[in-house]
VMD Tcl script that draws the C-alpha trace (Angstrom):
set ca {
  {311.14 86.29 53.60}
  {311.84 87.61 57.07}
  {309.68 89.97 59.09}
  {306.74 91.41 57.19}
  {305.70 93.98 59.80}
  {307.26 96.89 57.91}
  {306.77 95.54 54.38}
  {304.45 97.63 52.25}
  {302.19 96.28 49.51}
  {300.15 98.14 46.92}
  {297.02 96.25 45.84}
  {295.60 97.90 42.73}
  {291.97 96.91 42.39}
  {291.97 96.16 46.11}
  {288.26 96.94 46.62}
  {287.22 94.38 44.04}
  {286.11 90.78 44.52}
  {289.53 89.12 44.51}
  {291.51 92.22 45.52}
  {289.57 92.71 48.76}
  {290.15 89.10 49.86}
  {293.82 89.60 49.03}
  {293.94 92.76 51.19}
  {292.45 90.73 54.05}
  {295.16 88.10 53.70}
  {298.02 90.61 53.52}
  {296.80 92.44 56.63}
  {296.63 89.10 58.46}
  {300.21 88.44 57.35}
  {301.28 91.71 58.97}
  {302.00 93.75 55.84}
  {301.11 97.39 55.44}
  {298.55 97.56 52.64}
  {297.76 100.44 50.32}
  {294.49 99.58 48.60}
  {294.06 101.50 45.33}
  {290.73 101.45 43.49}
  {288.61 103.83 41.42}
  {285.45 101.96 42.52}
  {284.07 101.45 39.01}
  {283.42 97.80 39.79}
  {284.96 97.62 43.27}
  {283.11 98.58 46.43}
  {283.98 100.19 49.75}
  {281.74 97.55 51.32}
  {284.25 94.84 50.32}
  {286.95 96.50 52.44}
  {284.72 97.93 55.17}
  {286.26 95.61 57.74}
  {289.75 96.97 57.03}
  {289.11 100.67 57.57}
  {290.68 101.68 60.85}
  {292.92 98.62 60.96}
  {296.62 99.38 61.59}
  {298.60 99.28 58.37}
  {295.66 99.72 55.98}
  {295.11 102.72 53.73}
  {292.68 103.30 50.88}
  {293.38 105.54 47.88}
  {290.56 106.32 45.47}
  {292.68 106.58 42.32}
  {292.51 105.54 38.69}
  {295.78 103.78 37.85}
  {295.45 104.61 34.15}
  {295.78 108.34 34.83}
  {296.69 108.98 38.49}
  {300.08 108.75 40.16}
  {300.31 106.58 43.27}
  {302.20 108.84 45.68}
  {304.48 106.23 47.24}
  {308.28 106.16 47.36}
  {308.66 103.00 49.42}
  {306.89 99.86 48.16}
  {307.99 96.26 48.49}
  {305.22 94.47 46.58}
  {302.77 95.51 43.88}
  {299.72 93.39 43.07}
  {297.96 94.46 39.87}
  {294.31 93.39 40.05}
  {292.85 96.64 38.71}
  {290.52 95.83 35.84}
  {286.86 95.03 35.29}
  {286.90 91.25 35.07}
  {283.47 89.95 34.10}
  {282.07 89.99 30.56}
  {279.21 92.29 31.59}
  {281.59 94.73 33.25}
  {284.03 94.97 30.40}
  {281.14 95.33 27.96}
  {279.91 98.27 30.05}
  {283.41 99.72 30.50}
  {285.43 98.65 27.44}
  {287.65 101.73 27.29}
  {288.29 101.74 31.03}
  {289.16 98.02 30.86}
  {291.61 98.47 28.01}
  {293.27 101.45 29.72}
  {293.54 99.76 33.14}
  {295.45 96.90 31.55}
  {297.62 99.03 29.27}
  {298.37 102.49 30.70}
  {297.53 101.26 34.18}
  {300.00 98.39 33.88}
  {302.66 100.74 32.57}
  {302.22 103.13 35.51}
  {302.43 100.31 38.04}
  {305.52 98.89 36.34}
  {307.10 102.33 36.49}
  {306.32 102.42 40.21}
  {307.95 99.00 40.59}
  {311.02 100.24 38.76}
  {311.23 103.40 40.90}
  {310.85 101.55 44.19}
  {312.45 98.18 43.37}
  {309.18 96.44 44.29}
  {308.35 92.90 43.29}
  {305.45 92.96 40.82}
  {302.65 90.45 40.33}
  {300.31 90.81 37.35}
  {296.86 89.28 37.61}
  {296.35 88.11 34.06}
  {293.56 85.81 32.96}
  {292.58 82.55 31.37}
  {290.94 84.79 28.76}
  {294.47 85.20 27.38}
  {293.90 81.74 25.89}
  {290.69 82.91 24.16}
  {288.54 80.05 22.89}
  {291.27 77.44 23.30}
  {292.09 74.82 20.69}
  {293.71 72.57 23.29}
  {292.62 71.37 26.69}
  {293.71 71.62 29.40}
  {295.50 74.92 28.80}
  {299.14 75.02 29.91}
  {301.10 78.25 30.41}
  {303.01 77.51 27.20}
  {299.83 77.67 25.08}
  {299.70 80.87 23.01}
  {295.93 81.01 22.74}
  {293.20 81.50 20.15}
  {292.02 85.07 20.69}
  {289.89 87.40 18.59}
  {291.65 90.78 18.63}
  {288.65 92.59 17.08}
  {285.54 91.62 18.98}
  {283.38 92.28 22.04}
  {285.77 90.58 24.48}
  {289.00 91.92 23.01}
  {289.05 94.99 25.28}
  {289.80 92.53 28.09}
  {291.55 89.61 26.37}
  {293.95 91.66 24.29}
  {294.69 94.27 26.93}
  {295.61 91.50 29.38}
  {297.91 90.01 26.75}
  {299.43 93.46 26.24}
  {299.90 93.76 30.02}
  {301.87 90.51 29.89}
  {303.97 91.98 27.07}
  {304.74 95.11 29.08}
  {305.67 92.90 32.03}
  {308.05 90.93 29.82}
  {309.70 94.18 28.67}
  {310.20 95.47 32.22}
  {311.40 92.07 33.40}
  {314.20 92.00 30.84}
  {314.93 95.68 30.21}
  {314.98 96.77 33.85}
  {315.71 93.46 35.58}
  {312.59 93.64 37.78}
  {311.20 90.70 39.76}
  {307.94 90.14 37.92}
  {305.53 87.21 38.20}
  {302.30 86.59 36.29}
  {299.25 84.57 37.22}
  {296.49 83.58 34.80}
  {293.29 83.35 36.80}
  {290.56 80.90 35.83}
  {286.92 81.18 36.88}
  {286.79 82.20 40.53}
  {283.70 82.46 42.71}
  {282.70 83.14 46.29}
  {281.49 85.87 48.66}
  {281.85 89.50 47.50}
  {281.27 88.60 43.86}
  {278.71 91.20 42.81}
  {275.24 89.79 42.27}
  {274.97 91.76 39.02}
  {278.44 91.08 37.62}
  {277.18 88.75 34.89}
  {279.36 85.75 35.72}
  {277.84 82.32 35.47}
  {277.88 81.43 39.18}
  {276.45 84.74 40.41}
  {273.90 84.75 37.58}
  {272.58 81.28 38.35}
  {272.51 81.72 42.13}
  {270.69 85.04 42.06}
  {268.26 83.92 39.38}
  {267.52 80.82 41.45}
  {267.05 82.77 44.70}
  {264.64 85.25 43.10}
  {262.70 82.66 41.13}
  {263.84 84.07 37.79}
  {264.62 81.69 34.91}
  {268.20 80.42 34.86}
  {269.68 81.69 31.61}
  {271.80 79.17 29.72}
  {273.53 80.39 26.59}
  {273.79 77.90 23.75}
  {273.24 74.29 24.78}
  {275.11 74.71 28.05}
  {277.78 72.27 26.92}
  {280.54 74.88 27.35}
  {282.66 74.16 30.40}
  {284.10 76.24 33.21}
  {286.57 75.35 35.95}
  {285.42 76.91 39.20}
  {287.92 77.85 41.91}
  {286.75 79.07 45.32}
  {288.07 82.47 46.36}
  {290.13 81.32 49.38}
  {291.96 78.80 47.21}
  {292.70 81.41 44.55}
  {294.05 83.93 47.06}
  {296.26 81.26 48.64}
  {297.75 80.69 45.18}
  {298.28 84.44 44.69}
  {300.10 84.55 48.02}
  {302.45 81.75 47.03}
  {303.06 83.17 43.56}
  {304.21 86.48 45.06}
  {306.11 85.36 48.16}
  {307.78 82.11 47.07}
  {311.46 82.93 46.43}
  {313.13 82.34 43.09}
  {310.15 82.70 40.75}
  {311.19 85.82 38.86}
  {309.69 85.78 35.35}
  {307.41 82.80 35.96}
  {303.79 82.48 34.78}
  {301.27 80.31 36.64}
  {297.77 79.13 35.89}
  {295.66 79.43 39.03}
  {292.33 77.65 38.89}
  {290.54 74.41 39.52}
  {291.19 71.69 36.94}
  {287.80 70.10 37.70}
  {285.70 70.91 34.63}
  {281.94 71.54 34.85}
  {279.46 71.98 32.01}
  {277.40 75.16 32.36}
  {274.13 73.22 32.09}
  {275.22 70.84 34.86}
  {276.17 73.85 37.01}
  {272.72 75.37 36.51}
  {271.06 72.13 37.61}
  {273.36 71.81 40.62}
  {272.59 75.37 41.79}
  {268.86 74.78 41.31}
  {269.13 71.77 43.60}
  {271.25 73.53 46.23}
  {268.89 76.50 46.42}
  {265.70 74.44 46.25}
  {264.60 76.70 43.41}
  {261.68 76.01 41.07}
  {263.15 78.35 38.46}
  {262.96 77.03 34.90}
  {265.97 76.79 32.61}
  {265.82 79.12 29.62}
  {268.13 78.64 26.65}
  {269.32 81.65 24.66}
  {271.64 81.99 21.65}
  {275.38 81.59 22.36}
  {277.29 84.70 23.33}
  {279.86 85.93 20.78}
  {283.42 84.64 21.38}
  {282.28 82.74 24.48}
  {284.96 80.08 25.12}
  {283.65 76.56 24.69}
  {286.15 74.95 27.04}
  {288.05 76.35 30.00}
  {290.27 74.08 32.07}
  {293.71 74.89 33.53}
  {296.76 72.70 33.58}
  {298.05 73.48 37.09}
  {300.96 71.04 37.12}
  {303.43 73.95 37.23}
  {301.68 75.53 40.23}
  {301.64 72.17 41.97}
  {305.35 71.70 41.34}
  {306.73 75.17 42.09}
  {304.11 76.68 44.41}
  {303.01 73.45 46.11}
  {299.49 74.72 45.52}
  {296.23 73.21 44.39}
  {292.59 73.98 45.20}
  {291.25 72.53 48.46}
  {287.59 73.64 48.48}
  {285.26 71.48 46.35}
  {282.12 72.89 44.75}
  {280.07 70.91 47.27}
  {281.49 73.25 49.95}
  {282.12 76.47 48.00}
  {278.74 76.77 46.28}
  {276.67 76.53 49.51}
  {278.94 79.17 51.09}
  {278.38 81.45 48.12}
  {274.62 80.84 48.14}
  {274.54 81.70 51.86}
  {276.40 84.95 51.10}
  {273.78 86.00 48.55}
  {270.92 84.99 50.84}
  {272.38 87.25 53.55}
  {272.77 90.09 51.06}
  {269.13 89.81 50.11}
  {268.06 89.89 53.78}
  {270.13 93.03 54.47}
  {268.55 95.02 51.66}
}
mol new
graphics top color blue
foreach p $ca { graphics top sphere $p radius 0.5 }
foreach p [lrange $ca 0 end-1] q [lrange $ca 1 end] { graphics top cylinder $p $q radius 0.2 }
display resetview
């Protein structure tokens, strides 16, 4: 795409788990990065290494109500939303607004500046799927009136707004649907299965398995996910395309708990609790489209990614 030294990118949600790794990548690529975050679930610590770096700026703004004061933007990455079940249970209104009004404001910025726009949507758009693996053409099985709907349905609405701006205003818009991602900078208390199990194991607490643990997740390491985001945004000729980004290797939650127990050397017992409402039973992406058009697939197996993530949490515990 030519020289990137004067290209400017807005990363909404840039102090979050995925957003901060994305900011790192964009700075390495030579882009000027405007990181926007209201720090509800993001953290300055995630971007501490970028402060003072040439081309990096941080704006503490809420995209659902604040104007981003930029007149020259080339790329907009929309990652601004609580993204774990615990977070969007704690912040349901903020989640719904980030993905509705927040998406609208960022799309308006894209229209005003002519920026290319990438929406970070979610595998939750498929709900509790009735087919597996889930391809981008699957419309989903989503409860619009339940405890997860603040996230699921607002992400689906964000996709709808993106469709409108794609066709009404002829913008270059791409959408990614992110499947379970893990790795360093994932908050220990964010309630996701990997962080839960690792931190329970490291502290000797019981590993909490909901239901029988037969529900599956497809775990993608953070560096793989961000490489896919990079290709989805910067590969030419993908206007209007939607891509699943995730690892098609499926793991049962109970098997994951046992694997993490072994990797940590933990004596923690397994404790079974009632299933969570609307918890998807199966989650596995069909990534054939990403393989074909992005030439992307995950490279980091769980045997490598999980020990790296465990080491991250061990270091966090030592620094406290």
